[in-house]
FITI-56841 format. One line per 10 residues: number of its first residue (from 1); their letters; for each residue x, y, z of C-alpha. Coordinates in pm, 1 decimal. Example, Ala and Ser with C-alpha at 12.3 -4.5 7.8 and 13.67 -1.06 7.14 Angstrom:
% FITI-56841
1> as> 1230.0:-450.0:780.0; 1367.0:-106.0:714.0 .
% end
This chain:
% FITI-56841
1> mhvdrnyeni> 2422.3:-747.7:-1790.9; 2347.8:-608.2:-2117.2; 2002.2:-483.2:-2299.4; 1933.1:-744.9:-2545.7; 1614.1:-624.1:-2679.1; 1588.6:-324.3:-2930.2; 1284.1:-136.2:-2768.4; 1239.5:189.2:-2903.7; 931.1:306.4:-2742.9; 836.6:191.9:-2370.1 .
11> vivgygiagm> 501.1:294.6:-2210.1; 468.5:278.6:-1801.2; 123.5:315.6:-1716.6; 91.8:421.0:-1340.8; 333.5:708.1:-1155.5; 341.9:584.0:-813.5; 665.6:423.7:-644.3; 647.4:121.2:-859.1; 613.5:353.7:-1207.4; 867.5:577.3:-1100.9 .
21> taadtlrshg> 1107.6:269.5:-994.4; 1071.9:93.3:-1331.1; 1160.0:434.8:-1506.9; 1490.0:454.7:-1334.1; 1549.5:99.7:-1377.0; 1535.8:107.6:-1724.8; 1735.5:384.6:-1794.8; 2004.6:265.9:-1526.7; 2027.1:-57.8:-1728.3; 2087.5:101.5:-2044.8 .
31> yqgrlaivgg> 1775.1:159.6:-2209.2; 1782.2:478.3:-2427.2; 1477.5:477.8:-2639.5; 1157.5:703.2:-2600.9; 955.8:630.1:-2229.9; 639.9:764.6:-2179.4; 444.2:735.9:-1843.6; 106.1:767.0:-1764.4; 12.4:925.8:-1430.5; -358.7:953.0:-1314.5 .
41> ephepysrpa> -322.6:1164.9:-1048.7; -209.2:1533.0:-1107.9; 68.9:1524.7:-844.4; 420.3:1418.2:-935.4; 519.6:1068.6:-715.5; 479.7:1115.3:-380.8; 511.1:863.7:-60.1; 177.4:713.1:-45.3; 236.0:540.7:298.9; 301.1:904.3:470.5 .
51> lskamladvg> -33.1:1001.3:418.0; -207.9:843.3:699.1; 105.4:868.5:958.8; 122.8:1267.3:817.1; -240.5:1294.3:968.9; -113.5:1222.4:1280.1; 104.8:1544.1:1299.2; -83.5:1823.1:1451.6; -119.0:2070.7:1156.7; -422.3:2180.5:968.7 .
61> tiepqylpas> -332.7:2039.1:632.4; -120.0:1776.7:451.7; 161.5:1827.3:203.9; 261.7:1541.0:-18.6; 618.5:1388.7:59.8; 704.2:1441.7:-294.5; 974.5:1169.5:-413.2; 1325.5:1288.6:-510.4; 1309.1:1430.7:-869.1; 1451.2:1134.4:-1123.7 .
71> dhgarvllgn> 1623.7:1214.0:-1441.3; 1469.5:912.3:-1648.0; 1399.8:1202.1:-1907.9; 1040.1:1065.0:-1983.0; 742.9:1191.1:-2131.0; 506.8:1206.3:-1831.9; 126.0:1264.8:-1860.2; -2.0:1371.9:-1504.6; -376.2:1338.2:-1496.1; -443.1:1128.2:-1751.9 .
81> ravaldvkrs> -576.1:759.5:-1698.4; -546.6:447.0:-1921.2; -892.3:296.8:-2047.2; -807.6:39.8:-2282.7; -504.5:-156.0:-2396.3; -512.1:-341.0:-2748.7; -254.2:-589.4:-2731.3; -235.8:-680.2:-3102.1; -189.6:-319.7:-3188.7; 44.5:-248.6:-2952.8 .
91> sitldngehi> -139.9:73.6:-2816.1; -293.5:240.8:-2513.3; -605.9:468.5:-2523.5; -610.3:727.9:-2261.6; -922.8:916.0:-2098.1; -862.0:1212.6:-2308.7; -918.8:992.6:-2632.0; -526.1:982.9:-2709.5; -355.1:681.2:-2844.9; 4.6:581.4:-2737.2 .
101> dfdglviasg> 166.9:323.9:-2920.2; 449.6:102.4:-2747.6; 685.2:-216.9:-2821.2; 722.7:-266.5:-2450.3; 490.3:-181.9:-2160.5; 522.8:-189.3:-1766.9; 177.1:-200.9:-1602.2; 190.2:-12.3:-1283.9; -152.5:83.1:-1246.0; -198.9:39.9:-877.4 .
111> ssakrftdhp> -525.5:0.8:-694.0; -795.2:198.1:-552.8; -968.6:193.1:-226.9; -1291.7:-40.3:-161.9; -1586.1:145.6:-48.6; -1952.8:50.5:110.8; -2128.9:355.8:-28.7; -2087.5:678.6:-262.7; -2198.2:903.6:12.6; -1990.9:1204.5:91.3 .
121> refsvrshdd> -1934.4:1157.6:449.4; -1792.2:781.8:387.0; -1419.1:847.2:308.3; -1142.6:656.3:206.8; -793.9:719.1:200.3; -593.5:603.1:-92.8; -452.4:953.4:-277.3; -330.0:1276.0:-126.4; -669.9:1437.3:-211.0; -869.8:1158.6:-41.4 .
131> alrlrtrlhd> -617.0:1254.1:293.1; -655.6:1620.8:265.4; -1037.4:1588.9:262.8; -1061.1:1353.0:545.9; -790.6:1573.6:753.7; -1003.3:1867.1:691.4; -1349.9:1704.0:794.2; -1165.7:1577.1:1136.1; -1098.2:1933.6:1229.6; -1467.6:1969.2:1278.9 .
141> qpnvvilggg> -1425.8:1689.9:1554.3; -1711.8:1484.7:1423.6; -1805.0:1126.3:1561.3; -1591.2:905.3:1358.3; -1633.5:521.4:1287.1; -1381.9:361.5:1125.3; -1439.6:29.0:961.6; -1120.1:-176.2:925.2; -816.1:-237.3:1168.2; -535.4:-287.2:961.5 .
151> plgmeiasaa> -238.6:-50.4:951.5; -441.8:246.4:774.7; -754.5:210.9:968.8; -542.0:205.3:1312.1; -350.6:511.7:1206.4; -624.6:688.7:1103.1; -793.8:644.3:1420.2; -478.3:755.6:1613.9; -517.6:1081.9:1411.5; -862.4:1122.2:1492.3 .
161> rnigcavtlv> -810.1:1072.0:1842.5; -503.9:1315.8:1825.5; -748.9:1590.8:1695.3; -1033.2:1520.1:1938.5; -1271.8:1310.3:1762.3; -1460.7:1031.1:1926.8; -1371.8:730.1:1748.5; -1506.4:390.9:1712.7; -1332.6:131.1:1531.6; -1507.2:-217.2:1374.5 .
171> hqgtpmashl> -1303.2:-496.5:1287.6; -1345.7:-866.9:1293.4; -1117.1:-1026.9:1504.3; -780.5:-827.5:1673.9; -681.5:-543.3:1501.1; -349.4:-551.0:1325.5; -350.4:-931.6:1386.9; -391.0:-1047.7:1034.7; -90.5:-797.5:943.3; 138.0:-860.5:1215.4 .
181> gpylgsrcse> 37.8:-1143.7:1434.4; -171.2:-1192.7:1756.6; 162.9:-1089.8:1987.0; 166.6:-740.4:1818.3; -166.7:-704.3:1723.5; -277.1:-710.1:2112.8; -26.9:-458.7:2173.7; -157.8:-227.6:1912.6; -495.7:-301.8:2027.2; -418.0:-196.5:2397.4 .
191> aarahgveli> -274.1:88.5:2288.5; -556.5:196.4:2106.6; -798.9:155.1:2399.1; -562.8:354.9:2611.3; -613.8:634.3:2378.9; -987.5:614.5:2404.0; -1074.6:407.9:2094.5; -1370.1:188.3:2145.3; -1321.7:-120.2:1954.0; -1590.7:-355.4:1845.1 .
201> dgrvaevcap> -1511.8:-707.8:1730.7; -1770.6:-761.2:1444.5; -1826.7:-784.5:1061.7; -2014.8:-518.5:869.4; -2341.7:-633.7:704.7; -2455.2:-308.5:570.7; -2390.7:57.1:585.7; -2685.7:277.3:525.7; -2654.9:648.0:429.7; -2899.0:880.7:619.0 .
211> dsadgpitic> -3194.2:998.3:458.4; -3115.5:1349.6:540.6; -2795.7:1563.8:491.0; -2713.4:1587.4:869.0; -2839.3:1262.7:980.8; -2610.9:974.3:1144.4; -2467.5:705.6:926.6; -2561.9:345.6:1028.3; -2335.8:61.8:1030.2; -2532.4:-273.6:1092.0 .
221> ldsgqevggd> -2302.6:-549.2:1209.3; -2381.8:-944.0:1134.0; -2453.6:-951.0:1509.0; -2734.0:-715.2:1485.1; -2560.7:-475.7:1665.0; -2572.5:-109.7:1491.9; -2316.8:152.1:1532.0; -2376.9:521.1:1434.6; -2151.6:796.1:1323.2; -2120.8:1144.7:1147.3 .
231> vivstigdap> -1832.3:996.1:919.6; -1732.8:681.0:841.1; -1384.9:562.3:723.4; -1372.1:266.4:508.6; -1032.3:111.7:555.1; -1143.4:-253.2:429.8; -906.2:-332.5:151.1; -802.0:-210.5:-229.5; -910.8:-345.0:-552.4; -643.1:-372.6:-835.0 .
241> egdwladsgl> -686.8:-82.5:-1107.7; -771.7:-347.9:-1380.7; -1061.6:-257.7:-1555.5; -868.4:-65.5:-1841.6; -733.3:-416.0:-1906.2; -1088.3:-587.6:-1932.3; -1077.2:-626.0:-2299.4; -688.9:-713.5:-2331.6; -696.1:-1086.0:-2279.7; -431.6:-1058.2:-2036.6 .
251> ltdgrlkvdt> -641.5:-1140.3:-1737.6; -719.8:-1454.6:-1591.9; -1024.5:-1471.6:-1378.2; -1002.2:-1049.2:-1348.3; -624.9:-1099.7:-1223.4; -341.8:-989.9:-1405.9; -115.2:-1270.4:-1308.7; 302.6:-1246.0:-1369.7; 570.5:-1493.5:-1320.2; 867.6:-1506.3:-1104.3 .
261> rgrvnehiva> 1004.8:-1214.8:-1306.8; 695.0:-996.5:-1307.2; 653.6:-1091.4:-1691.8; 283.3:-1105.4:-1869.5; 437.4:-1215.2:-2188.4; 761.4:-1121.4:-2342.6; 710.3:-787.1:-2401.4; 450.4:-645.9:-2115.6; 562.5:-693.0:-1742.9; 358.4:-591.9:-1434.6 .
271> agdiawlpta> 456.3:-446.4:-1097.8; 299.1:-319.9:-759.3; -74.1:-357.8:-658.5; -198.4:-465.2:-993.2; 15.4:-756.9:-1020.0; -65.9:-1091.1:-906.4; 275.6:-1317.1:-831.3; 308.0:-1663.2:-803.0; 326.5:-1862.8:-482.9; 353.0:-2241.2:-401.4 .
281> dsherqplwt> -14.4:-2336.5:-497.5; -191.7:-2016.0:-644.3; -131.3:-1634.5:-674.7; -144.3:-1325.9:-459.7; -73.6:-996.3:-436.6; 196.0:-793.1:-196.3; 31.9:-442.9:-181.2; 318.7:-304.6:8.6; 564.4:-12.4:-68.1; 878.1:-177.4:-57.3 .
291> aaieqaktas> 715.0:-493.3:-254.7; 646.1:-229.9:-518.5; 961.4:-128.6:-541.6; 1145.2:-457.3:-568.9; 898.9:-577.8:-820.5; 932.3:-277.0:-1018.3; 1301.7:-340.5:-1059.0; 1269.8:-711.3:-1137.0; 1002.6:-648.1:-1383.5; 1145.5:-374.2:-1576.6 .
301> lallvgdeap> 1479.5:-542.8:-1606.5; 1281.2:-875.3:-1720.4; 1170.2:-683.7:-1999.0; 1519.7:-549.9:-2117.8; 1705.6:-880.1:-2080.1; 1417.0:-1170.6:-2011.0; 1542.5:-1462.6:-1849.2; 1865.6:-1306.0:-1769.9; 1724.0:-1122.8:-1494.0; 1706.1:-1255.0:-1156.4 .
311> pldfqsyfwt> 1374.9:-1375.1:-1026.4; 1213.8:-1168.0:-742.1; 1361.9:-1185.9:-407.4; 1371.6:-985.6:-121.4; 1282.9:-983.7:240.0; 972.5:-755.6:306.1; 989.0:-458.3:527.5; 689.4:-248.8:686.1; 625.1:15.6:956.8; 334.5:166.1:1103.7 .
321> eqfgltirvs> 291.3:470.1:1366.3; -8.2:472.4:1598.7; -124.7:564.7:1940.8; 258.2:654.7:2059.5; 366.8:315.3:1897.3; 626.8:262.5:1605.0; 645.8:-61.2:1466.9; 891.7:-173.4:1203.8; 891.8:-540.6:1107.3; 1096.3:-728.0:860.1 .
331> gdfpvhgepe> 1096.1:-1083.8:738.7; 761.9:-1302.3:714.1; 445.7:-1158.7:877.7; 188.1:-1232.1:1033.2; 371.7:-1434.1:1255.9; 228.0:-1657.6:1534.9; 388.7:-1766.0:1875.1; 556.0:-1565.0:2133.5; 907.1:-1375.8:2056.3; 1260.0:-1365.9:2177.5 .
341> vvargqkanp> 1320.3:-1011.6:2330.6; 1653.9:-936.1:2154.4; 1717.7:-619.9:2331.9; 1512.0:-409.8:2595.2; 1528.3:-9.9:2605.1; 1729.8:264.3:2476.7; 1811.8:580.5:2613.2; 1536.5:765.2:2433.1; 1272.6:512.5:2494.7; 1319.2:297.6:2820.1 .
351> dalllrwsgd> 1023.5:53.3:2688.6; 1169.7:21.2:2354.3; 1188.3:-365.7:2226.4; 1374.6:-553.6:1984.4; 1205.5:-867.2:1873.9; 1259.4:-1190.0:1719.0; 1075.9:-1479.5:1603.5; 1276.7:-1797.4:1483.6; 1200.7:-2125.2:1311.5; 1013.4:-2122.9:979.7 .
361> aqsaaavgyr> 956.0:-1760.6:1015.2; 1238.4:-1555.1:1023.6; 1114.8:-1221.0:1130.7; 1183.8:-933.2:1349.0; 997.1:-627.4:1482.5; 1147.0:-304.5:1659.9; 900.8:-160.8:1882.9; 974.8:200.0:1945.7; 1347.1:65.7:1934.5; 1564.9:256.7:1698.5 .
371> iaipklrrva> 1774.3:50.3:1433.8; 1864.4:72.9:1074.7; 1646.5:-134.8:808.5; 1938.5:-344.5:698.7; 2006.5:-425.4:1047.3; 1668.2:-479.2:1140.6; 1652.6:-765.1:828.7; 1980.4:-939.7:991.0; 1812.4:-928.6:1326.9; 1532.8:-1157.0:1124.4 .
381> tgdflps> 1792.4:-1390.9:987.0; 1967.6:-1424.4:1297.6; 2282.1:-1260.5:1141.7; 2274.7:-934.3:1375.3; 2248.2:-925.7:1758.7; 2300.6:-550.3:1918.5; 2543.0:-555.0:2185.6 .
% end
């Protein structure tokens, strides 16, 4: 596959896993021109999924799990954010006033955590600095209320209980069910209760910040129930970092929509949490670490070779660690119905399970079961069964 476009100056906005992967892919496929990367955080790229998992460790601080150094040779601007994009002039404006011109652009600006208030005792965990602030606060063993029962909320709840905090988690329905399905969601919920987490099934109507500096924060639910805590942690989803694109003309209903190769137009592509991918009847985001990697590979190659690049096609993979459970899944999730038990027990963990759902959803899960990711993917498709 050859480079058929003579780009001289490609810019990547975003230096998370998608931005870093895009840079490496461009170089590995022959791009030799100038390359600039704009990174909003002051840190080199690190593992974002590891933030909440690292909180489970019994240590006083969290160190970033930096990604292996790359030899992409780009000019990297750390701690700078893009604030505007002029498509006609092919120019980006940064928050320090600098303008950067391009002839090819990769948009990988990611997303930010949603919050209810700006109160300093409402925490969210999106960046390393976020996680470090929360970890420091948890060591005072406050009464913690976590809003949201997805992977992030449940992992933080597990960490807080490990530190010794009283934890209440508010979630509408069964925690983890919307991510993994009812079978695995129930296992996660049972483990949370067994570790002393109070689970409340409800929808948050309002969060009321205290009048005094040390007063409790009150969470009001639709049912009329009120829950109070010293600290709240909002894990209620994320919002794409697209404000800087507001006047670019690239957004449709506030969304940065791409084609099956990650292209916005001929010279602009997008990958990661910012990108809305086509589905059978709409567009959706895939805010997963592995999805960001595969999108970045596809989109950056499409920038270079156009239709010669294959469309995005990969088997999803995701993992979580919470309340003594390590769950790895591959395939289409959430999945419904009872799974087939492919294997049960291992020397290191007699309770380990390897599960598979067949039918339209080809999916597999390893619950405490040690198995290589490629083999887990093959279990999902039915191409591998352990002896």
